[in-house]
C-alpha positions in Angstrom: 78.2 64.0 126.8 81.8 64.6 126.5 81.8 64.4 122.8 78.7 66.7 122.7 80.6 69.3 124.7 83.7 69.1 122.6 81.6 69.3 119.5 80.5 72.8 120.6 83.9 74.3 119.9 84.1 75.2 116.2 86.1 78.1 114.8 83.2 80.5 115.6 84.3 80.5 119.3 87.4 82.5 118.3 85.1 85.5 117.9 84.9 85.5 121.7 88.7 85.8 122.0 89.1 88.6 119.5 86.2 90.5 120.9 87.8 90.4 124.4 91.0 91.6 123.0 89.2 94.4 121.2 87.8 95.6 124.5 91.4 95.4 126.0 92.7 97.6 123.2 89.8 100.2 123.6 90.6 100.4 127.3 94.3 101.1 126.5 93.2 103.8 124.0 90.8 105.3 126.5 93.3 105.3 129.3 95.7 107.5 127.1 92.9 109.7 125.8 91.6 110.3 129.3 94.9 110.1 131.1 93.4 107.5 133.5 95.8 104.7 134.8 92.9 102.7 136.2 91.6 102.1 132.6 95.0 100.8 131.6 94.9 98.3 134.4 91.4 97.2 133.4 92.6 96.8 129.9 95.4 94.5 131.1 92.7 92.4 132.8 90.8 92.0 129.6 94.0 91.4 127.6 95.2 88.4 129.7 91.5 87.2 129.8 91.6 87.3 126.0 94.7 85.3 125.8 93.3 82.7 128.2 90.1 82.5 126.3 92.1 82.0 123.0 94.3 79.3 124.5 91.3 77.3 126.0 89.3 77.6 122.8 92.3 76.7 120.5 93.0 73.6 122.6 89.3 72.4 122.5 88.9 73.3 118.9 92.2 71.2 118.1 90.8 68.2 120.3 87.5 68.5 118.4 89.2 68.2 115.1 91.4 65.4 116.1 88.9 63.2 118.1 85.6 63.6 116.5 85.8 61.6 113.2 82.7 62.8 111.5 83.5 66.5 112.2 87.1 66.5 110.9 86.1 68.1 107.6 83.2 70.3 108.8 85.3 73.4 108.6 86.5 72.6 105.0 82.8 71.9 104.1 81.3 75.0 105.6 82.4 78.5 104.3 81.4 80.2 107.6 83.6 77.9 109.7 86.4 78.1 107.3 86.3 81.8 107.4 86.2 82.1 111.2 89.6 80.1 111.2 91.1 83.4 109.8 90.4 85.0 113.3 93.5 83.0 114.5 96.1 85.2 112.6 94.1 88.3 113.6 94.3 87.2 117.3 98.1 86.7 116.9 98.7 90.1 115.3 96.6 91.8 118.1 98.2 89.9 121.0 101.7 90.7 119.8 100.8 94.4 119.1 99.4 94.8 122.6 102.3 93.1 124.2 104.8 95.5 122.5 102.6 98.4 123.6 102.7 97.2 127.2 106.3 96.0 127.5 108.2 97.8 124.7 110.3 96.1 122.0 113.8 94.8 122.5 116.0 92.6 120.2 114.4 89.3 121.3 110.9 90.6 121.2 111.5 92.2 117.7 112.9 88.8 116.4 109.8 86.8 117.7 107.5 89.5 116.5 109.0 89.3 113.0 108.6 85.6 112.9 105.0 85.9 114.1 104.5 88.7 111.6 105.4 86.5 108.6 103.7 83.3 109.9 100.4 85.1 110.7 100.4 87.1 107.4 101.0 84.0 105.2 98.5 82.0 107.3 95.9 84.7 106.6 96.9 84.7 102.9 96.5 80.9 102.7 93.2 80.9 104.3 91.9 83.6 102.0 93.1 81.5 99.0 91.4 78.5 100.3 88.2 80.5 100.8 88.3 81.6 97.2 88.9 78.1 96.0 85.8 76.8 98.0 83.6 79.7 96.7 84.5 78.8 93.2 84.2 75.0 93.6 81.8 74.2 96.4 78.0 73.7 96.1 77.1 76.4 98.5 74.3 76.3 101.0 72.5 79.8 101.3 73.1 79.9 105.0 76.9 80.0 104.3 76.8 83.3 102.5 77.1 86.0 105.1 79.6 88.6 106.1 81.7 86.1 107.9 83.3 85.2 104.5 85.1 88.6 104.4 87.1 87.7 107.6 90.0 85.9 105.6 90.7 89.0 103.5 90.2 91.2 106.4 92.7 89.3 108.5 95.6 90.2 106.0 94.9 93.9 106.6 95.3 93.5 110.3 98.9 92.9 109.8 99.2 96.8 110.1 99.1 96.5 113.9 102.2 94.5 114.1 103.9 96.1 111.0 104.0 99.6 112.6 106.2 98.8 115.5 108.2 96.4 113.4 109.0 99.2 110.8 109.9 101.5 113.6 112.5 99.0 114.9 113.9 97.5 111.7 115.4 99.3 108.7 116.6 98.5 105.2 115.3 95.3 103.5 113.3 94.1 106.4 111.4 97.4 106.7 110.8 97.5 102.8 109.6 94.0 102.9 107.0 94.6 105.6 106.0 97.8 103.8 105.5 95.8 100.6 103.4 93.2 102.4 101.3 95.9 104.1 100.5 97.5 100.8 99.9 94.1 99.3 97.5 93.2 102.1 95.7 96.5 101.7 95.1 95.8 98.1 93.9 92.2 98.7 91.4 92.9 101.5 90.1 96.1 99.9 89.2 94.5 96.5 88.1 91.1 97.9 85.8 93.0 100.1 84.2 94.8 97.2 83.6 91.5 95.5 83.1 89.0 98.3 81.3 91.7 100.5 78.8 92.2 97.7 78.0 88.4 97.6 77.6 88.5 101.5 75.2 91.5 101.3 73.2 89.7 98.8 73.1 86.6 101.0 71.9 88.7 104.0 69.2 90.5 102.0 67.8 87.3 100.5 68.2 84.9 103.4 67.8 87.1 106.5 69.1 84.5 109.0 69.0 85.7 112.6 72.0 83.5 113.5 74.3 85.2 111.0 72.8 88.7 111.1 75.4 90.0 113.7 78.2 89.5 111.2 76.8 92.4 109.1 78.8 94.6 111.6 82.0 93.5 109.8 81.9 96.2 107.0 82.4 98.8 109.8 85.7 96.9 110.6 86.6 96.9 106.9 86.2 100.7 106.5 88.0 101.2 109.9 90.9 99.0 109.0 91.4 100.9 105.7 91.5 104.1 107.8 94.1 102.6 110.2 96.2 101.3 107.4 96.3 104.7 105.7 97.1 106.6 108.7 99.8 104.2 109.9 101.3 103.9 106.4 101.6 107.7 106.5 103.6 107.5 109.6 106.3 105.3 107.9 107.9 108.4 106.4 110.8 108.2 108.9 111.8 104.9 107.4 110.3 104.6 103.9 111.1 107.6 101.8 108.8 107.1 98.9 105.3 107.1 100.5 102.5 107.2 98.1 100.0 109.3 100.3 100.1 112.9 101.6 98.5 113.6 105.0 95.9 115.6 103.2 94.9 112.7 101.0 94.9 110.3 104.0 92.6 112.8 105.9 90.2 113.2 103.0 89.9 109.6 102.2 89.6 108.5 105.9 86.7 110.9 106.6 84.9 109.6 103.7 85.3 106.0 105.0 84.4 107.0 108.5 81.1 108.3 107.3 80.2 104.9 106.0 81.3 103.4 109.3 78.8 105.6 111.1 76.0 104.8 108.9 76.6 101.0 109.1 77.2 101.3 112.9 73.8 103.1 113.4 71.9 100.5 111.3 73.4 97.7 113.2 72.8 99.3 116.7 69.2 99.4 115.7 68.9 95.7 115.0 71.4 94.5 117.5 68.9 93.2 120.0 66.4 91.7 117.6 65.0 88.5 119.1 66.2 86.3 116.4 69.9 87.0 117.0 69.6 86.1 120.6 71.5 83.0 121.8 74.0 82.7 119.1 77.7 82.9 119.1 77.6 85.1 116.1 76.8 88.1 118.4 80.7 88.1 119.2 81.0 89.4 115.6 80.2 92.9 117.0 83.4 92.9 119.1 86.2 93.2 116.6 84.6 95.5 114.2 83.7 97.9 117.0 87.3 97.7 118.3 88.5 98.7 114.9 85.9 101.5 114.7 87.0 102.9 118.1 90.7 102.8 117.0 90.0 104.5 113.6 88.0 107.2 115.4 90.7 108.1 117.9 93.4 108.0 115.2 91.2 110.3 113.0 90.8 112.6 116.0 94.6 112.8 116.4 95.0 113.6 112.7 92.2 116.1 112.3 92.0 117.5 115.8 88.2 117.4 115.6 87.2 117.3 119.3 83.9 115.7 118.8 85.6 112.5 117.5 87.1 111.9 120.9 83.5 111.9 122.4 82.3 109.6 119.7 85.2 107.2 120.5 84.1 107.1 124.2 80.6 106.2 123.1 81.7 103.4 120.8 84.1 102.1 123.6 81.1 102.0 126.1 78.9 100.3 123.5 81.5 97.7 123.0 82.0 96.9 126.5 78.2 96.6 127.0 78.0 94.3 124.0 80.8 92.2 125.5 78.7 91.4 128.5 75.8 90.9 126.1 77.9 88.4 124.2 78.6 86.5 127.6 74.9 86.3 128.2 74.4 84.9 124.6 77.2 82.4 125.1 75.5 81.1 128.3 72.3 80.7 126.5 74.0 78.9 123.6 75.7 76.4 125.8 72.5 75.9 127.8 70.6 75.2 124.8 73.2 72.8 123.5 73.3 70.8 126.7 69.5 70.5 126.6 69.8 69.3 123.0 67.8 72.0 121.5 70.5 74.0 119.7 72.0 73.1 116.3 75.7 72.3 116.1 76.5 75.6 114.6 
């Protein structure tokens, strides 16, 4: 029984932690937008809950890898599980970003954050390279081809969350280096999304697996992350004096990308409660993309001053909170099925 319980905790469980942190982030954004301190305190509850969930899952996931002999290579031999490991650097970026938002940045925090930035960035890069290697060399099961495989390149782009406060603190060579890595990461995840995302879409269309269908929300996160990167890079002007984008270009491209987000969001909201997706951990894949969608929407509202975007942000935020509770329900069902022996390992 003990081994059976430990065997549950594959890398897909990290989706629960990042979804909880995404909820926290949207509460902080909503508290500023609506000028409501209670929302900020609620966001702090979700933030600390997200950290606890991450630590517990990371410990159990590590124990699983070290103690269950026949499962040690399961993540290497399964593209989906290999891809979900890339949620770890995303979680580290987001936790560090929110910590700075809550408590500010001093010399010690800046130093630790800089170490975390480089560690998480290159961890994401390495995982992306490993995924590429496995895609080219592994005999792939059709169930492995889903949008989860875009998480490794996506994780590199999330470095922007930590890069923004660090560039605001540091100057000179360090700021230039971070700026270079941000642009490099933007190029990596954008072009890999075009190619790997096309493969993932083909896999979804041909396979139509209910267990992996929720990961189709991830393209919303990709478009949103590009918007967040563009708007944030544009704000580096005080430190970097050779920015490649004007605010008008950023606004134009961001609105184009945001339109695709809306389309994908509406499609996924129609199918979100389909029966075949119920009872799988993959429903947590809704969390992070919607958190990015909410963030990009409120940032776009700040840039364009289009009032309706604020209302849309609130709608996305509420939808994310409701889907978080839906994820809790699905997790309970997943565990219960597993204990009864009727649920597969993944």
